[in-house]
C-alpha positions in Angstrom: -2.0 -0.4 -25.4 -2.9 -1.1 -21.7 -6.0 0.4 -20.4 -5.5 3.4 -18.0 -7.3 5.6 -15.6 -7.4 9.4 -15.4 -4.2 10.8 -16.8 -1.7 12.9 -14.8 -1.7 16.6 -15.1 1.6 17.9 -16.4 2.5 20.2 -13.5 5.6 22.3 -13.0 6.9 19.7 -10.5 6.2 16.5 -12.3 5.7 17.3 -16.0 9.2 16.0 -16.8 8.4 12.6 -15.3 5.2 12.0 -17.3 6.9 13.1 -20.6 10.4 11.7 -20.3 9.3 8.4 -21.9 9.0 10.2 -25.3 12.6 8.9 -25.9 12.1 5.7 -23.9 14.1 6.8 -20.9 12.9 6.9 -17.3 14.0 10.1 -15.4 13.9 11.4 -11.9 15.3 14.2 -9.8 18.7 13.7 -8.2 20.5 15.9 -5.8 23.7 17.1 -7.3 25.3 17.7 -3.9 24.9 14.2 -2.4 23.7 12.1 -5.3 20.4 11.1 -3.6 17.5 10.2 -6.0 14.1 11.3 -5.0 10.5 10.5 -5.8 8.2 12.4 -5.7 10.1 15.5 -6.7 10.6 18.2 -4.0 12.1 21.6 -3.5 15.0 20.4 -1.3 17.0 17.3 -0.6 15.8 15.6 2.5 19.3 14.1 3.2 21.7 17.0 2.8 19.2 19.9 2.5 20.7 21.1 -0.8 18.5 22.8 -3.3 20.8 21.8 -6.2 19.0 19.3 -8.3 19.2 17.7 -11.8 16.8 15.6 -13.9 18.9 12.5 -14.4 18.4 9.3 -16.4 17.8 5.9 -14.9 18.3 2.4 -16.3 14.6 1.7 -16.0 15.3 -1.6 -14.3 14.2 -2.7 -10.8 12.5 -5.4 -8.8 9.0 -6.0 -7.7 8.7 -4.8 -4.1 5.0 -5.3 -3.8 2.3 -6.7 -6.1 -1.5 -7.1 -6.2 -3.7 -8.6 -8.8 -6.8 -6.4 -8.8 -10.2 -8.1 -9.5 -12.5 -5.2 -8.5 -13.9 -2.7 -11.0 -12.8 0.6 -9.5 -12.6 2.7 -12.6 -14.8 2.5 -15.7 -12.0 2.4 -18.2 -9.9 -0.3 -16.6 -11.1 -3.9 -16.9 -10.0 -6.4 -14.2 -7.9 -8.4 -13.7 -4.8 -6.2 -13.9 -1.6 -6.1 -11.9 -0.5 -3.2 -9.8 3.1 -3.1 -8.6 5.5 -1.0 -6.6 9.0 -1.2 -8.2 12.2 -0.7 -6.3 14.6 0.9 -8.7 18.0 -0.6 -9.5 19.9 2.6 -8.8 18.4 2.9 -5.3 15.9 0.4 -3.9 14.6 3.0 -1.5 13.2 4.9 -4.5 10.0 3.3 -5.8 7.6 3.7 -8.6 3.9 2.6 -8.6 2.8 1.2 -12.0 1.2 -1.7 -13.8 3.0 -4.9 -14.6 2.1 -5.9 -18.2 3.2 -8.5 -20.7 3.8 -12.3 -20.4 3.7 -13.7 -16.9 2.3 -10.6 -15.2 -0.6 -12.4 -13.5 1.8 -15.0 -12.0 4.6 -12.6 -11.0 6.0 -12.5 -7.5 7.8 -10.2 -5.2 11.5 -10.1 -5.9 11.2 -10.6 -9.7 13.2 -8.3 -11.9 11.5 -5.9 -14.3 12.3 -3.2 -16.9 10.4 -0.2 -18.0 8.3 0.3 -21.2 6.4 3.4 -22.1 3.0 3.8 -23.7 1.8 7.2 -25.0 -1.6 8.4 -24.0 -2.4 11.9 -25.4 0.5 14.1 -24.2 1.6 11.7 -21.4 4.0 8.7 -21.6 3.0 6.3 -18.9 5.8 4.1 -17.6 4.8 0.4 -17.3 7.0 -2.5 -16.4 7.6 -6.0 -17.8 9.3 -9.0 -16.4 12.9 -9.6 -17.5 12.8 -13.1 -19.0 15.2 -15.5 -17.3 16.3 -13.0 -14.6 16.8 -14.5 -11.2 14.6 -13.4 -8.3 16.3 -10.9 -6.0 16.4 -10.9 -2.2 14.3 -8.2 -0.6 16.2 -5.2 0.6 16.4 -4.7 4.4 14.0 -2.2 5.8 15.4 0.2 8.5 13.5 0.3 11.7 11.7 3.7 11.9 11.2 3.2 15.7 14.7 4.3 16.2 13.6 7.9 15.5 11.1 8.1 18.4 11.6 11.1 20.6 11.4 11.0 24.4 9.0 13.2 26.3 10.3 16.7 26.8 8.8 17.1 30.3 7.0 15.1 33.0 3.7 16.9 32.2 1.1 14.7 30.4 -1.7 16.6 28.8 -3.5 13.3 28.5 -4.0 13.2 32.3 -5.8 16.5 32.3 -8.7 15.1 30.2 -11.3 12.4 30.6 -14.0 10.8 28.4 -17.4 11.6 30.0 -19.9 10.7 27.3 -20.3 8.5 24.2 -23.2 8.4 21.8 -24.1 6.6 18.6 -26.6 7.1 15.8 -28.1 4.2 14.0 -25.6 2.3 11.9 -26.6 0.7 8.6 -25.5 -0.2 5.1 -27.8 2.3 3.3 -29.9 4.3 5.7 -30.6 7.0 3.1 -30.6 9.6 6.0 -29.0 13.0 5.7 -25.5 12.7 7.4 -26.0 15.8 9.6 -29.1 14.1 11.1 -27.0 11.1 12.1 -24.5 13.5 13.6 -27.0 15.3 15.7 -28.5 11.9 16.9 -25.0 10.8 18.1 -24.2 14.2 19.7 -27.5 14.3 21.7 -27.0 10.7 22.8 -23.5 11.6 24.1 -24.8 14.6 26.0 -27.5 12.4 27.6 -25.0 9.7 28.4 -22.8 12.3 30.2 -25.7 14.1 31.9 -24.6 17.3 30.3 -26.6 20.0 28.4 -25.8 21.8 25.2 -25.0 24.8 27.3 -22.2 22.9 29.1 -20.4 22.3 25.8 -17.8 25.0 25.0 -15.7 23.1 22.3 -16.3 21.3 19.1 -14.0 19.0 17.1 -14.4 16.7 14.1 -12.6 14.8 11.4 -12.1 15.6 8.5 -14.1 18.8 8.5 -16.3 20.2 5.7 -14.0 19.5 2.8 -15.0 15.8 2.4 -18.7 16.2 3.0 -19.4 15.5 -0.7 -17.6 12.2 -0.7 -19.5 10.5 2.1 -16.9 11.1 4.8 -18.2 14.1 6.7 -21.4 15.6 8.0 -20.3 19.1 6.9 -17.8 19.9 9.6 -17.9 22.4 12.5 -20.1 25.0 10.7 -22.9 22.5 10.0 -23.1 21.3 13.6 -22.8 24.8 15.1 -25.6 26.0 12.8 -27.8 23.1 13.9 -27.1 23.3 17.7 -25.9 26.9 18.2 -23.3 25.9 20.8 -21.2 29.0 20.5 -17.9 27.3 21.3 -14.8 29.0 22.6 -12.6 26.5 20.7 -13.2 24.4 17.6 -11.3 22.2 15.1 -12.3 20.5 11.9 -9.3 19.0 10.1 -8.0 15.9 8.2 -4.3 16.2 8.7 -4.4 15.0 12.3 -2.9 11.9 14.0 -5.5 9.5 12.7 -9.3 9.9 12.5 -9.3 10.4 16.3 -6.9 13.3 16.0 -9.6 15.8 16.8 -10.2 14.0 20.1 -6.5 14.4 20.9 -6.6 18.1 20.0 -9.7 18.4 22.2 -7.7 16.9 25.1 -4.9 19.5 24.5 -7.5 22.3 24.4 -8.9 21.1 27.8 -5.4 20.8 29.2 -4.6 24.4 28.1 -7.8 25.7 29.8 -9.5 26.8 26.6 -12.6 24.8 27.4 -14.1 22.3 29.8 -16.3 20.0 27.7 -15.6 19.4 24.0 -18.1 17.6 21.8 -16.2 15.4 19.3 -18.0 13.7 16.4 -17.4 11.6 13.3 -19.9 10.8 10.6 -19.7 8.6 7.6 -22.4 8.0 5.0 -20.3 6.2 2.3 -23.0 3.6 1.6 -25.7 6.1 0.9 -23.3 8.3 -1.0 -22.4 5.3 -3.3 -26.1 4.4 -3.7 -26.8 7.9 -4.9 -24.8 7.1 -8.0 -21.5 8.8 -7.1 -18.3 6.7 -7.0 -14.6 6.7 -7.8 -15.4 5.7 -11.4 -17.2 9.0 -12.0 -14.0 11.0 -11.7 -13.0 12.8 -14.8 -10.2 15.1 -15.9 -6.5 15.1 -15.0 -5.1 14.3 -11.6 -2.0 15.4 -9.8 0.1 14.7 -6.7 0.2 11.2 -5.3 -3.1 10.2 -6.9 -1.6 10.7 -10.3 0.7 7.8 -9.6 -2.2 5.6 -8.6 -5.3 6.4 -10.6 -3.5 6.2 -13.9 -2.8 2.5 -13.1 -6.1 1.6 -11.6 -4.9 1.6 -8.0 -7.9 3.6 -6.9 -8.4 2.0 -3.5 -6.4 1.6 -0.3 -7.1 -2.1 -0.8 -4.6 -2.0 -3.7 -2.0 0.1 -1.8 -2.1 -2.0 1.4 -2.4 -5.2 -0.5 1.0 -4.6 -2.0 2.4 -4.0 1.5 0.8 -7.4 2.5 2.5 -9.1 -0.4 5.8 -7.8 0.7 5.2 -9.0 4.3 4.2 -12.4 3.0 7.3 -12.7 0.9 9.6 -11.4 3.7 8.2 -13.4 6.6 6.6 -16.5 5.0 3.1 -15.7 6.2 -0.1 -16.7 4.3 -3.7 -15.6 4.1 -4.4 -17.9 7.0 -3.4 -15.3 9.5 -5.6 -12.7 7.8 -8.5 -15.2 7.9 -8.1 -15.6 11.6 -8.5 -11.9 12.1 -11.6 -11.8 9.9 -13.3 -14.8 11.6 -12.6 -13.4 15.0 -14.2 -10.1 14.0 -17.3 -11.8 12.8 -17.6 -14.0 15.9 -17.3 -10.9 18.1 -19.9 -9.0 16.0 -22.4 -11.7 16.7 -22.5 -10.4 20.3 -22.9 -6.8 19.2 -26.6 -5.9 18.5 -25.6 -2.9 16.3 -23.1 -4.7 14.1 -23.9 -4.8 10.4 -22.8 -8.4 9.8 -23.5 -10.8 12.6 -24.0 -14.2 10.9 -21.3 -16.8 11.8 -18.3 -17.1 9.5 -15.8 -19.9 9.2 -12.3 -20.1 7.7 -13.9 -22.0 4.8 -16.3 -19.1 4.2 -13.3 -16.7 4.3 -11.3 -18.6 1.7 -14.4 -19.1 -0.5 -15.2 -15.4 -0.8 -14.4 -13.6 -4.0 -11.1 -11.8 -4.4 -11.0 -8.1 -4.4 -7.3 -7.5 -4.9 -4.7 -10.0 -3.8 -4.2 -11.0 -1.1 -7.5 -9.5 0.0 -10.8 -11.2 -0.4 -14.2 -9.8 0.4 -13.9 -10.5 4.2 -10.5 -8.8 4.4 -12.2 -5.5 3.7 -14.2 -3.4 6.1 -17.8 -2.6 5.6 -18.8 0.9 4.3 -21.8 2.1 6.2 -23.8 5.1 7.4 -23.4 6.1 11.0 -22.1 8.7 13.5 -20.2 8.5 16.8 -19.8 11.3 19.3 -17.5 11.4 22.3 -17.2 14.1 25.0 -13.8 15.1 26.2 -14.0 16.9 29.5 -11.5 18.5 32.0 -10.4 15.9 34.6 -11.7 18.0 37.5 -15.3 17.6 36.2 -15.4 13.9 36.8 -17.8 14.3 39.7 -20.2 16.4 37.6 -21.2 13.8 35.0 -23.7 11.0 35.1 -21.5 8.1 33.8 -18.2 6.8 35.1 -15.5 8.6 33.1 -12.6 6.9 31.3 -9.0 8.2 31.7 -6.5 8.6 28.9 -3.1 7.3 30.0 -1.1 8.1 26.9 -1.3 8.9 23.2 1.3 8.2 20.5 1.4 10.5 17.5 5.0 10.8 16.2 5.7 10.5 12.5 8.9 8.5 12.1 8.3 7.2 8.6 7.9 8.6 5.1 4.4 10.0 4.8 3.7 7.9 1.7 2.0 4.7 0.6 4.9 3.5 -1.6 8.1 5.2 -0.3 9.6 4.2 3.1 8.0 1.5 5.2 6.6 -1.2 3.0 6.6 -4.5 5.0 3.8 -3.1 7.1 1.1 -0.6 6.7 2.9 2.8 6.9 2.5 5.1 9.9 2.0 2.3 12.5 5.6 2.1 13.8 6.1 5.7 14.8 2.8 6.3 16.8 3.3 2.9 18.5 6.8 3.5 19.7 5.8 7.1 20.8 2.9 5.7 22.8 5.1 3.6 25.1 7.5 6.6 25.8 4.6 8.4 27.6 3.6 5.8 30.1 5.0 3.2 32.5 2.4 0.7 31.4 3.6 -2.1 29.1 2.0 -4.6 26.7 1.4 -7.1 29.4 -0.8 -4.6 31.3 -3.2 -4.3 28.4 -6.5 -6.2 28.8 -7.9 -5.7 25.3 -6.8 -4.3 21.9 -9.0 -2.2 19.7 -6.9 -1.9 16.5 -7.8 -0.2 13.3 -9.0 -2.8 10.7 -9.8 -1.1 7.5 -8.3 -4.3 6.2 -7.2 -7.4 8.0 -3.5 -6.5 7.3 -3.9 -3.2 9.0 -4.7 -5.0 12.2 -1.7 -7.3 11.8 0.5 -4.3 11.3 -0.7 -2.7 14.5 -0.3 -5.9 16.5 3.4 -6.1 15.6 4.1 -2.3 15.7 2.6 -2.0 19.2 4.9 -4.8 20.4 2.2 -7.4 21.2 4.4 -9.8 19.2 7.7 -9.4 17.4 8.0 -8.1 13.8 7.1 -11.0 11.5 5.6 -13.2 14.2 1.9 -12.3 14.0 1.1 -15.8 12.5 2.5 -17.6 15.5 1.0 -15.0 17.9 -2.5 -15.3 16.5 -2.3 -19.1 16.0 -5.7 -20.7 15.8 -7.3 -17.4 16.9 -8.0 -18.3 20.5 -5.5 -15.8 21.9 -7.3 -12.9 20.3 -10.8 -14.2 21.0 -13.1 -12.9 23.8 -11.7 -14.7 26.9 -8.3 -15.0 25.3 -5.0 -13.5 26.3 -5.6 -10.3 24.2 -9.2 -9.9 23.1 -9.1 -8.1 19.8 -11.9 -5.8 18.6 -14.7 -7.4 20.7 -17.3 -5.3 19.0 -16.5 -6.8 15.6 -14.3 -3.9 14.4 -14.8 -2.3 11.0 -14.6 -5.7 9.3 -18.0 -6.7 10.6 -19.5 -4.0 12.8 -19.1 -1.3 10.1 -16.6 1.4 9.1 -17.2 4.2 11.6 -13.7 5.3 10.6 -11.7 5.4 13.8 -14.1 6.9 16.3 -15.7 3.5 16.8 -12.6 2.1 18.4 -12.4 4.9 21.0 -16.1 4.5 21.7 -15.7 0.7 22.2 -12.8 1.3 24.6 -15.1 3.6 26.6 -17.8 1.0 26.8 -15.4 -1.8 27.7 -13.7 0.2 30.5 -17.0 1.3 31.9 -18.2 -2.3 31.9 -21.3 -1.6 29.9 -20.4 -3.6 26.7 -23.0 -6.3 27.3 -22.4 -9.8 25.9 -19.1 -8.7 24.4 -17.7 -7.4 27.7 -14.1 -8.3 28.4 -14.1 -9.4 32.0 -12.3 -7.1 34.4 -11.1 -4.7 31.6 -8.9 -2.0 33.1 -6.6 -1.0 30.3 -7.4 -0.8 26.6 -5.0 -0.2 23.7 -6.5 1.6 20.8 -5.2 2.6 17.3 -6.8 4.7 14.7 -5.7 5.2 11.1 -2.6 4.0 9.6 -1.0 4.9 6.3 -1.5 8.7 6.4 -2.0 9.5 9.3 -2.4 7.5 12.6 -2.3 7.5 16.4 -2.1 4.9 19.2 -3.8 5.2 22.6 -3.9 3.7 26.1 -7.2 4.2 27.9 -7.8 3.1 31.5 -10.8 2.7 33.8 -11.2 5.0 36.8 -10.3 2.0 38.9 -7.0 1.2 37.2 -4.0 1.5 39.4 
């Protein structure tokens, strides 16, 4: 029997799926009004809005839409290497299943190969796995619809973005394992931002953070609004701490709307991570026990415990679809490291070559060590102020030209968009509807790089090159280097500077547009394109200097 991770909980919604294999048959919900299959189950058909549904049998056959060979020990009960796949089902290729590929030839399997389901019982659960169909021909990949066609035009000429400015930015120390309480890092960054802007605590009347208090125990939060309010006693008139926002910078966008609505004048926004210290304390994904449900039930059971696995499968689809290779990812990684060498606060500053990139150990194909960002400890704070306060602050403010936030794709890691990281197309298309600026006006790009492929997805989604043409656009890397046509992540990004989880890209945009980025400064920078997040959720931004026309 294959090794497995935490077993799914048999919920009212999905209990049938995890037990249908008792008789060797794969089953899913199907709308009886229009015949649409759906996964995961839901209370209503997204196509015809009918509530009439049946549990119907499937052939159990399909094709490999995405594949990754995992070499990292994420969970204690699953020994690498093992193969994680997303299968497009024969009845409807738009309906997918995440699973393991087992049996002969699994480690050498490729996108497009045909498979069939097999079941293994674990306690009261029958886990569906897939095996290659011997002798079956490789199938062509199904076309992906363009989610950008759903973008909505602005509903008015008003732009809330223009009512707000960035007036202060502050950083705490950033390091691999600082072993410092996260709230302490937060306060350091907040006080630095106040000093940068020339504002006092009494001037602040709003607080905003991502993701709030709920993830403090996983190394992704300082404790939320309540923790900082208790420490600083700001007594805000408006506040927000939430995870379901347009990217990790979503609270900054919400702060801009609060300022535009007249709820407050100066909002202190902050983001703290302490993943490295959290991991060093002995807590990690492998310590999870008990049953899981929802989308994680479809991942953890098969050892797909990391976004590296999920996004790696998207990358495999992109490679198969467009003929790209790891070379393009390597160019992004080497560029990030070169840039980090000019950033005194970056975690990894030693030079790196393409040979170093290819020599690094694999994590999960096609991602090696240098395709992955660097977990760290650190905090970033940014002050959003009302535009009319520009003359009241110490530093030169930065303007926000437009923000793209629309969801046009399935909010999922395995359903919907699969040739790129999900949730990059919609925000990108939405961004350009809210401005007259275009790609050729952008002086530098600060694009989310949790993995090298995230960055590639954003480059194409934002229209800096056509879909599938990133390899040609990046070329030998000179175009995205400092001094090139589109300098990319001049601070080193999360790949080398450290995973400050979204806020770091906005902060770097502020430094660049104020002209105080030091040795990494992009000469004459007036317009910066920024993206935060990807997958679930994301946002895209255009920032401009006060001097930009």
